[in-house]
NURORO-36905 format. One record per residue (C-alpha): x, y, z; residue number from 0; residue in one letter. Coordinates in Angstrom, 1 decimal. Layout:
! residues N
R, X, Y, Z, NUM, a $
...
//
This chain:
! residues 417
R, 26.7, 2.2, 26.5, 0, m $
R, 28.8, -0.7, 25.0, 1, s $
R, 29.0, -4.0, 24.4, 2, g $
R, 27.5, -6.6, 21.7, 3, s $
R, 25.2, -8.6, 24.2, 4, g $
R, 23.1, -5.8, 25.8, 5, r $
R, 19.8, -6.3, 26.5, 6, e $
R, 17.2, -4.8, 23.6, 7, l $
R, 15.4, -1.5, 24.8, 8, p $
R, 11.4, -1.1, 24.4, 9, d $
R, 10.6, 2.2, 22.5, 10, e $
R, 11.6, 4.6, 25.3, 11, q $
R, 14.7, 3.5, 25.6, 12, g $
R, 15.5, 3.4, 22.1, 13, w $
R, 14.4, 7.2, 21.7, 14, v $
R, 16.1, 8.6, 24.8, 15, e $
R, 19.4, 6.0, 23.6, 16, w $
R, 18.7, 7.9, 19.9, 17, l $
R, 18.0, 11.3, 21.0, 18, l $
R, 21.6, 11.1, 22.7, 19, e $
R, 23.3, 9.6, 20.0, 20, r $
R, 22.3, 11.9, 17.8, 21, v $
R, 23.2, 15.1, 19.9, 22, a $
R, 26.5, 13.6, 20.3, 23, e $
R, 27.0, 13.7, 16.3, 24, q $
R, 25.6, 16.9, 15.4, 25, v $
R, 27.1, 18.7, 18.9, 26, r $
R, 23.0, 20.3, 19.7, 27, r $
R, 20.1, 19.4, 21.3, 28, d $
R, 17.5, 17.5, 19.5, 29, v $
R, 13.6, 16.5, 20.5, 30, r $
R, 12.1, 13.0, 19.3, 31, e $
R, 9.4, 14.9, 17.1, 32, d $
R, 12.3, 16.8, 15.2, 33, m $
R, 12.5, 15.3, 11.3, 34, p $
R, 16.1, 13.5, 11.0, 35, l $
R, 16.6, 16.1, 8.1, 36, v $
R, 16.5, 19.1, 10.6, 37, e $
R, 18.9, 17.5, 13.0, 38, c $
R, 22.1, 17.9, 10.8, 39, g $
R, 23.0, 14.3, 10.4, 40, l $
R, 25.6, 13.9, 7.2, 41, d $
R, 25.6, 10.7, 5.7, 42, s $
R, 28.8, 9.5, 7.3, 43, v $
R, 27.4, 10.9, 10.7, 44, a $
R, 24.5, 8.5, 9.8, 45, l $
R, 26.9, 5.7, 9.2, 46, l $
R, 28.6, 6.5, 12.4, 47, s $
R, 25.2, 6.1, 13.7, 48, l $
R, 24.5, 2.7, 12.5, 49, y $
R, 27.8, 1.8, 13.2, 50, g $
R, 26.7, 2.9, 17.0, 51, t $
R, 23.9, 1.0, 17.3, 52, v $
R, 25.3, -2.2, 15.5, 53, e $
R, 28.0, -2.2, 18.1, 54, d $
R, 25.9, -2.0, 20.8, 55, t $
R, 22.6, -3.9, 19.9, 56, f $
R, 23.7, -6.6, 17.0, 57, g $
R, 23.2, -6.0, 13.1, 58, p $
R, 20.2, -4.0, 11.7, 59, l $
R, 18.1, -5.8, 8.8, 60, p $
R, 18.3, -3.0, 7.0, 61, q $
R, 20.7, -0.6, 4.8, 62, e $
R, 21.3, 2.5, 6.1, 63, p $
R, 19.8, 4.8, 3.2, 64, i $
R, 16.1, 3.1, 5.1, 65, d $
R, 16.6, 5.7, 8.2, 66, v $
R, 15.3, 8.5, 6.3, 67, w $
R, 11.8, 6.9, 5.7, 68, p $
R, 11.2, 7.4, 9.7, 69, y $
R, 11.0, 11.0, 9.8, 70, l $
R, 11.5, 11.9, 13.7, 71, t $
R, 13.9, 10.0, 16.0, 72, v $
R, 10.0, 8.7, 17.8, 73, r $
R, 9.4, 7.0, 14.3, 74, a $
R, 12.5, 5.3, 14.1, 75, l $
R, 12.7, 4.4, 17.7, 76, a $
R, 9.5, 2.5, 17.3, 77, r $
R, 11.0, 0.6, 14.0, 78, r $
R, 13.8, -0.4, 15.8, 79, l $
R, 11.8, -1.6, 19.1, 80, a $
R, 10.2, -3.8, 16.9, 81, g $
R, 12.5, -5.2, 14.7, 82, r $
R, 13.7, -8.1, 16.8, 83, d $
R, 10.4, -8.7, 18.9, 84, r $
R, 7.8, -10.5, 17.3, 85, a $
R, 4.1, -9.1, 17.9, 86, p $
R, 2.5, -11.3, 21.4, 87, e $
R, 0.4, -13.9, 19.8, 88, s $
R, -2.4, -15.5, 21.2, 89, d $
R, -2.3, -18.7, 19.1, 90, g $
R, -5.1, -16.8, 16.5, 91, r $
R, -4.3, -15.9, 12.9, 92, p $
R, -2.6, -12.1, 12.5, 93, r $
R, -4.0, -10.9, 9.3, 94, t $
R, -2.8, -8.4, 7.1, 95, a $
R, -5.0, -7.2, 4.7, 96, l $
R, -3.3, -6.0, 0.9, 97, v $
R, -5.7, -4.0, -1.7, 98, f $
R, -5.1, -4.5, -5.0, 99, t $
R, -4.8, -1.2, -7.3, 100, g $
R, -5.6, -0.3, -11.0, 101, q $
R, -5.2, -2.8, -13.4, 102, g $
R, -6.6, -5.9, -12.0, 103, c $
R, -10.2, -4.7, -13.3, 104, q $
R, -12.2, -6.9, -15.6, 105, h $
R, -15.9, -7.4, -17.0, 106, p $
R, -18.1, -9.5, -14.4, 107, r $
R, -15.9, -8.8, -11.3, 108, m $
R, -16.6, -10.4, -8.4, 109, t $
R, -19.6, -11.8, -10.1, 110, e $
R, -19.9, -15.5, -8.0, 111, g $
R, -19.6, -14.0, -4.7, 112, l $
R, -22.4, -11.1, -5.6, 113, h $
R, -24.8, -13.6, -6.9, 114, q $
R, -24.0, -15.9, -3.6, 115, h $
R, -22.7, -14.2, -0.7, 116, c $
R, -25.2, -12.0, 1.0, 117, t $
R, -23.0, -9.7, 3.1, 118, s $
R, -20.8, -8.7, -0.1, 119, y $
R, -24.0, -8.1, -2.1, 120, r $
R, -24.9, -5.8, 1.3, 121, h $
R, -21.7, -4.4, 1.3, 122, h $
R, -21.2, -3.8, -2.0, 123, l $
R, -24.6, -1.7, -2.8, 124, a $
R, -23.8, 0.8, 0.3, 125, a $
R, -20.5, 1.4, -1.6, 126, a $
R, -22.3, 1.8, -5.0, 127, d $
R, -25.1, 3.8, -3.0, 128, e $
R, -21.8, 6.0, -1.9, 129, a $
R, -20.5, 6.5, -4.9, 130, l $
R, -23.6, 7.2, -7.4, 131, a $
R, -24.1, 10.9, -6.7, 132, p $
R, -20.3, 11.4, -7.9, 133, h $
R, -20.2, 8.9, -10.6, 134, v $
R, -23.6, 9.0, -12.1, 135, g $
R, -24.5, 5.7, -12.7, 136, r $
R, -24.5, 2.3, -10.6, 137, s $
R, -21.0, 0.8, -10.2, 138, v $
R, -22.3, -2.6, -9.6, 139, v $
R, -24.3, -2.8, -13.0, 140, e $
R, -21.1, -1.8, -14.6, 141, l $
R, -18.7, -4.0, -12.8, 142, m $
R, -21.6, -7.0, -13.2, 143, l $
R, -21.5, -6.4, -16.8, 144, g $
R, -19.0, -6.9, -19.8, 145, d $
R, -19.2, -3.1, -20.7, 146, s $
R, -15.4, -2.4, -21.9, 147, p $
R, -16.1, 0.9, -20.2, 148, a $
R, -14.8, -0.9, -17.1, 149, v $
R, -11.2, 0.2, -18.0, 150, h $
R, -12.0, 3.6, -18.2, 151, e $
R, -10.4, 5.4, -15.2, 152, t $
R, -13.3, 7.4, -14.4, 153, e $
R, -15.3, 4.2, -13.8, 154, l $
R, -12.3, 2.1, -13.2, 155, t $
R, -11.6, 3.6, -9.8, 156, q $
R, -14.4, 3.8, -8.2, 157, p $
R, -15.2, -0.4, -8.8, 158, v $
R, -12.4, -1.1, -7.7, 159, l $
R, -12.6, 1.4, -4.8, 160, f $
R, -16.3, -0.9, -3.9, 161, a $
R, -15.0, -4.0, -4.8, 162, t $
R, -12.2, -3.5, -2.2, 163, g $
R, -14.3, -2.0, 0.2, 164, y $
R, -16.7, -4.8, -0.1, 165, a $
R, -14.9, -7.5, 0.9, 166, l $
R, -13.3, -6.2, 3.1, 167, a $
R, -16.3, -5.6, 5.3, 168, a $
R, -17.3, -8.6, 4.4, 169, t $
R, -14.0, -9.7, 5.8, 170, l $
R, -14.6, -8.0, 9.1, 171, l $
R, -18.1, -8.7, 9.4, 172, e $
R, -17.5, -12.6, 9.7, 173, e $
R, -15.0, -12.0, 12.4, 174, g $
R, -11.5, -11.1, 10.5, 175, v $
R, -9.3, -8.3, 12.5, 176, r $
R, -6.7, -6.8, 10.4, 177, p $
R, -3.5, -6.7, 12.3, 178, v $
R, -2.3, -4.2, 9.3, 179, a $
R, -3.6, -2.5, 6.1, 180, l $
R, -1.5, -1.9, 2.7, 181, l $
R, -3.0, -0.7, -0.4, 182, g $
R, -1.4, -0.5, -3.8, 183, h $
R, -1.9, 3.0, -5.7, 184, g $
R, -6.3, 3.3, -5.9, 185, v $
R, -6.1, 0.2, -3.2, 186, g $
R, -5.1, 2.6, -0.8, 187, e $
R, -8.9, 4.3, -0.4, 188, f $
R, -10.3, 1.2, 0.7, 189, a $
R, -7.8, 1.0, 2.9, 190, a $
R, -8.1, 4.1, 4.2, 191, a $
R, -11.9, 3.5, 4.5, 192, t $
R, -10.7, 0.1, 6.4, 193, v $
R, -8.7, 1.6, 8.9, 194, c $
R, -11.1, 4.6, 9.7, 195, g $
R, -9.1, 7.4, 8.3, 196, a $
R, -11.8, 7.8, 5.9, 197, l $
R, -15.4, 7.3, 6.1, 198, s $
R, -17.4, 5.8, 3.1, 199, l $
R, -19.0, 8.9, 1.9, 200, p $
R, -16.0, 10.5, 1.9, 201, d $
R, -13.5, 8.3, 0.0, 202, a $
R, -16.3, 7.9, -2.2, 203, a $
R, -16.3, 11.5, -3.1, 204, r $
R, -12.4, 11.3, -3.1, 205, l $
R, -11.7, 8.6, -5.0, 206, v $
R, -14.7, 9.8, -8.1, 207, a $
R, -13.2, 12.7, -7.9, 208, a $
R, -9.4, 11.5, -8.5, 209, r $
R, -10.8, 9.1, -11.5, 210, g $
R, -12.6, 12.0, -13.0, 211, a $
R, -9.8, 14.6, -13.0, 212, l $
R, -7.1, 11.8, -14.3, 213, m $
R, -9.7, 11.0, -16.9, 214, q $
R, -9.8, 14.5, -18.3, 215, q $
R, -6.0, 14.5, -19.1, 216, l $
R, -4.4, 14.2, -22.3, 217, p $
R, -3.9, 10.9, -23.7, 218, s $
R, -0.5, 9.7, -24.5, 219, g $
R, 0.9, 8.8, -21.2, 220, g $
R, 1.3, 4.7, -20.5, 221, g $
R, 3.0, 2.2, -17.8, 222, m $
R, 5.1, -0.2, -18.3, 223, m $
R, 6.4, -3.2, -15.7, 224, a $
R, 9.4, -4.3, -16.5, 225, t $
R, 11.9, -7.2, -14.9, 226, c $
R, 14.3, -4.6, -14.4, 227, a $
R, 15.9, -3.5, -10.8, 228, d $
R, 14.8, 0.4, -9.6, 229, p $
R, 18.7, 1.3, -10.9, 230, f $
R, 18.2, -0.8, -14.1, 231, e $
R, 15.2, 0.8, -14.9, 232, a $
R, 16.4, 4.4, -13.9, 233, a $
R, 18.8, 3.9, -16.0, 234, e $
R, 17.0, 3.0, -19.2, 235, a $
R, 14.3, 6.1, -18.3, 236, a $
R, 17.6, 8.5, -18.0, 237, a $
R, 17.3, 10.0, -21.3, 238, a $
R, 13.4, 10.3, -21.4, 239, e $
R, 12.3, 13.7, -19.3, 240, p $
R, 8.6, 12.2, -19.6, 241, g $
R, 9.3, 8.9, -18.0, 242, v $
R, 9.4, 7.8, -14.5, 243, s $
R, 9.5, 5.3, -11.9, 244, i $
R, 5.7, 4.7, -11.2, 245, g $
R, 5.9, 1.4, -8.3, 246, a $
R, 8.5, -0.5, -6.9, 247, l $
R, 6.8, -4.0, -6.7, 248, n $
R, 9.5, -6.3, -5.7, 249, a $
R, 13.4, -6.8, -6.1, 250, a $
R, 13.4, -6.9, -9.7, 251, r $
R, 9.5, -5.7, -10.9, 252, a $
R, 9.8, -2.1, -11.5, 253, t $
R, 7.0, -0.3, -13.5, 254, v $
R, 7.8, 2.8, -15.6, 255, l $
R, 5.3, 5.7, -16.1, 256, s $
R, 5.2, 8.3, -18.6, 257, g $
R, 4.5, 9.0, -22.4, 258, d $
R, 4.4, 6.3, -24.6, 259, l $
R, 7.2, 7.3, -27.2, 260, p $
R, 9.6, 7.6, -24.2, 261, g $
R, 8.5, 4.2, -22.6, 262, l $
R, 8.7, 2.1, -26.0, 263, r $
R, 12.6, 3.7, -26.4, 264, r $
R, 13.4, 2.6, -22.8, 265, a $
R, 11.7, -1.0, -23.6, 266, s $
R, 13.9, -0.9, -26.4, 267, g $
R, 16.8, -0.3, -24.2, 268, r $
R, 15.9, -2.9, -21.6, 269, l $
R, 15.7, -5.6, -24.2, 270, g $
R, 19.4, -4.8, -25.8, 271, e $
R, 20.4, -6.1, -21.7, 272, r $
R, 18.2, -9.0, -22.3, 273, g $
R, 15.6, -7.6, -19.5, 274, i $
R, 11.9, -7.6, -20.8, 275, s $
R, 9.4, -5.6, -20.3, 276, s $
R, 5.4, -5.3, -21.4, 277, a $
R, 2.9, -2.2, -21.2, 278, f $
R, -0.2, -2.4, -18.9, 279, l $
R, -3.5, -2.2, -19.5, 280, k $
R, -4.2, 1.6, -18.5, 281, v $
R, -5.0, 4.5, -20.1, 282, t $
R, -2.8, 7.4, -18.9, 283, h $
R, 0.7, 7.4, -16.8, 284, a $
R, -0.2, 7.1, -13.3, 285, f $
R, 2.0, 8.0, -10.1, 286, h $
R, 4.3, 9.9, -12.6, 287, s $
R, 4.8, 13.6, -13.1, 288, p $
R, 2.2, 13.7, -16.1, 289, l $
R, -0.5, 13.5, -13.2, 290, m $
R, 1.1, 17.0, -11.4, 291, e $
R, -2.2, 18.9, -13.0, 292, p $
R, -4.5, 16.7, -11.0, 293, v $
R, -2.8, 16.9, -7.7, 294, a $
R, -3.9, 20.4, -6.5, 295, p $
R, -7.0, 19.9, -7.4, 296, l $
R, -7.4, 16.5, -5.2, 297, l $
R, -6.0, 18.4, -2.7, 298, e $
R, -8.7, 20.4, -2.7, 299, e $
R, -11.2, 18.3, -2.9, 300, a $
R, -9.9, 16.5, 0.1, 301, a $
R, -9.5, 19.4, 2.4, 302, r $
R, -13.4, 19.7, 2.6, 303, r $
R, -13.2, 16.6, 4.6, 304, l $
R, -12.1, 15.5, 7.6, 305, p $
R, -8.7, 14.0, 7.9, 306, a $
R, -8.4, 11.4, 10.5, 307, r $
R, -5.8, 8.9, 11.7, 308, t $
R, -5.4, 5.3, 10.7, 309, p $
R, -6.9, 3.3, 13.9, 310, t $
R, -5.5, 0.2, 12.3, 311, v $
R, -1.6, 0.2, 11.3, 312, p $
R, -1.5, 2.0, 8.0, 313, f $
R, 1.5, 0.8, 5.8, 314, y $
R, 1.8, 3.6, 3.0, 315, s $
R, 2.7, 3.1, -0.6, 316, t $
R, 3.8, 6.6, -1.1, 317, v $
R, 6.4, 6.6, 1.4, 318, y $
R, 7.2, 2.8, 2.3, 319, g $
R, 6.6, 2.5, 5.6, 320, r $
R, 3.8, 2.7, 8.5, 321, r $
R, 2.3, 5.8, 8.3, 322, y $
R, 0.9, 6.9, 11.8, 323, d $
R, -0.4, 10.9, 10.8, 324, a $
R, -3.8, 11.8, 9.7, 325, p $
R, -4.4, 11.2, 5.4, 326, l $
R, -4.9, 14.6, 4.9, 327, d $
R, -5.6, 16.6, 1.8, 328, a $
R, -1.4, 16.7, 1.4, 329, g $
R, -1.5, 13.1, 1.4, 330, y $
R, -3.9, 12.2, -1.0, 331, w $
R, -2.0, 14.9, -3.5, 332, g $
R, 1.7, 13.4, -3.2, 333, r $
R, -0.1, 10.3, -3.8, 334, q $
R, -1.2, 11.4, -6.9, 335, v $
R, 2.5, 11.8, -8.5, 336, t $
R, 4.5, 9.6, -6.1, 337, s $
R, 5.7, 6.2, -7.1, 338, p $
R, 4.1, 3.3, -5.4, 339, v $
R, 6.7, 1.7, -3.0, 340, r $
R, 4.5, -1.5, -2.5, 341, f $
R, 8.3, -3.2, -2.0, 342, a $
R, 9.4, -1.2, 0.9, 343, d $
R, 6.2, -0.9, 2.5, 344, a $
R, 5.2, -4.9, 2.3, 345, t $
R, 9.1, -5.5, 3.5, 346, r $
R, 8.2, -3.3, 6.2, 347, a $
R, 4.6, -4.8, 7.3, 348, l $
R, 6.4, -8.2, 7.3, 349, l $
R, 9.4, -7.3, 9.7, 350, t $
R, 7.3, -5.5, 11.8, 351, e $
R, 3.7, -7.2, 12.1, 352, q $
R, 4.8, -10.2, 11.5, 353, r $
R, 1.6, -11.5, 9.9, 354, p $
R, 0.9, -15.2, 9.9, 355, t $
R, -1.6, -14.5, 6.9, 356, h $
R, -2.1, -12.1, 4.0, 357, v $
R, -5.0, -11.9, 2.1, 358, v $
R, -5.0, -10.0, -1.2, 359, e $
R, -8.5, -7.8, -1.2, 360, v $
R, -9.3, -7.4, -5.0, 361, g $
R, -11.2, -8.6, -7.8, 362, p $
R, -8.2, -10.6, -8.7, 363, k $
R, -5.0, -11.8, -7.3, 364, a $
R, -1.8, -9.9, -8.7, 365, v $
R, 0.2, -8.8, -5.9, 366, l $
R, 0.4, -11.9, -3.8, 367, l $
R, 3.5, -13.5, -6.0, 368, p $
R, 5.2, -10.4, -4.7, 369, f $
R, 4.5, -10.6, -0.9, 370, v $
R, 5.2, -14.8, -1.3, 371, r $
R, 9.2, -13.7, -3.0, 372, r $
R, 9.8, -11.0, 0.1, 373, m $
R, 8.2, -13.2, 2.8, 374, g $
R, 10.3, -16.3, 1.5, 375, g $
R, 9.6, -19.7, 3.0, 376, r $
R, 9.3, -18.7, 6.6, 377, s $
R, 6.9, -15.9, 5.1, 378, g $
R, 2.8, -15.9, 5.8, 379, p $
R, 0.1, -17.4, 4.1, 380, r $
R, -0.9, -15.9, 1.1, 381, c $
R, -4.8, -16.1, 0.4, 382, l $
R, -6.5, -14.5, -2.5, 383, a $
R, -10.1, -13.5, -1.2, 384, m $
R, -11.4, -13.4, -5.3, 385, c $
R, -9.6, -15.2, -8.0, 386, r $
R, -12.1, -14.1, -10.9, 387, g $
R, -15.8, -14.0, -11.7, 388, p $
R, -16.0, -17.7, -10.5, 389, r $
R, -14.9, -17.2, -7.1, 390, t $
R, -18.1, -18.1, -5.1, 391, n $
R, -19.5, -18.2, -1.1, 392, a $
R, -18.2, -21.9, -1.0, 393, v $
R, -14.8, -20.4, -1.9, 394, d $
R, -14.9, -17.3, 0.6, 395, l $
R, -15.5, -20.0, 3.2, 396, a $
R, -12.2, -22.0, 3.1, 397, g $
R, -10.7, -18.5, 3.2, 398, t $
R, -12.4, -17.4, 6.3, 399, l $
R, -11.8, -21.2, 7.6, 400, s $
R, -8.0, -20.4, 7.2, 401, a $
R, -8.5, -17.3, 9.2, 402, l $
R, -10.0, -18.7, 12.1, 403, d $
R, -13.2, -16.5, 11.3, 404, a $
R, -16.7, -17.1, 10.0, 405, g $
R, -19.3, -19.2, 11.5, 406, p $
R, -17.0, -22.1, 12.2, 407, l $
R, -14.7, -20.2, 14.3, 408, a $
R, -13.3, -21.0, 17.4, 409, e $
R, -14.3, -17.8, 19.1, 410, d $
R, -18.1, -17.9, 18.3, 411, t $
R, -18.7, -14.9, 20.3, 412, g $
R, -16.6, -12.1, 18.8, 413, r $
R, -18.3, -8.3, 18.3, 414, a $
R, -19.2, -7.9, 14.6, 415, r $
R, -18.2, -5.0, 12.7, 416, w $
//
């Protein structure tokens, strides 16, 4: 197998080709479901494998280190099979949904949509009913009011879940069929519900437990957005054992998470290099080792629930790639302490799914600027389903029109969700 003009194989062809090459590298038989870390590839062998791929089929779009998120030969083959092939299109929009995480909450969330959109009001009521036994109050009354309690973690997370779920359910009811889903932090719970990995009652139980467990942790932690790349952020935090990277949102948009004194010192070091930073409005150091006491307790709660496989491509911000395994207790435990790999997951989604539209699903748009930067001029059209309390049914109709959905869509015979 040689020659740079070789035709690209399909997924199974990649599996066979990779199995042969990896076996040659490690000098033993390997299976397509064997984790790559167990195959015995060292860094030299990995670079050699990449060189062979590029000599045979042309340049790869990723750096070699990015092979490791693909856990098996089959997973890597699926990635390679899709890298140069745009998904078949019937001319209809290819829509990806991105669910906003914690930090976007505010009083009177989605007030206009709740007042003027019957479908949204219906789905929000369903989420409210599912959450009420676990939260002990109506999240709808909270989110539509002016209470500062909306910023308390044990309430913020259920509120954001209800909002994300109801907004997405409204889109689906109007005929939007997403090609991929991605959630930032707590936004993964709504994404998991929409893709069938969690039922609404199970997701409500789990997200309420997550918020309550985090609320019980001692205060003194925080999160800080920086204009640093991951290496600069890690260097600034290196002398702070209580500070780590909490989120990687874009090339120069890294969030640090940890104890407040350590974050302040890290901010000072960044400032000395001309790198700006700002503290986020959060109550705890989410996605950091300070969350470790929560992980086993959340896993215990999740073990009582069925673990299902996503029925729509689900791009995990825990792993920064498409995740096709069941979203089990272990996944939700890791999600608590792992950094949010939003940039990696988004790049994988844009490359593999080639969406024409990306819709941010949340009470206001905070992730779309990152998506636009990663998509570039030829990237997807980015739409915010809600821009604040004043977003109403007219605004929703405009979004649906852009997605060729709703009552005026060309295919009026589509099945409803």
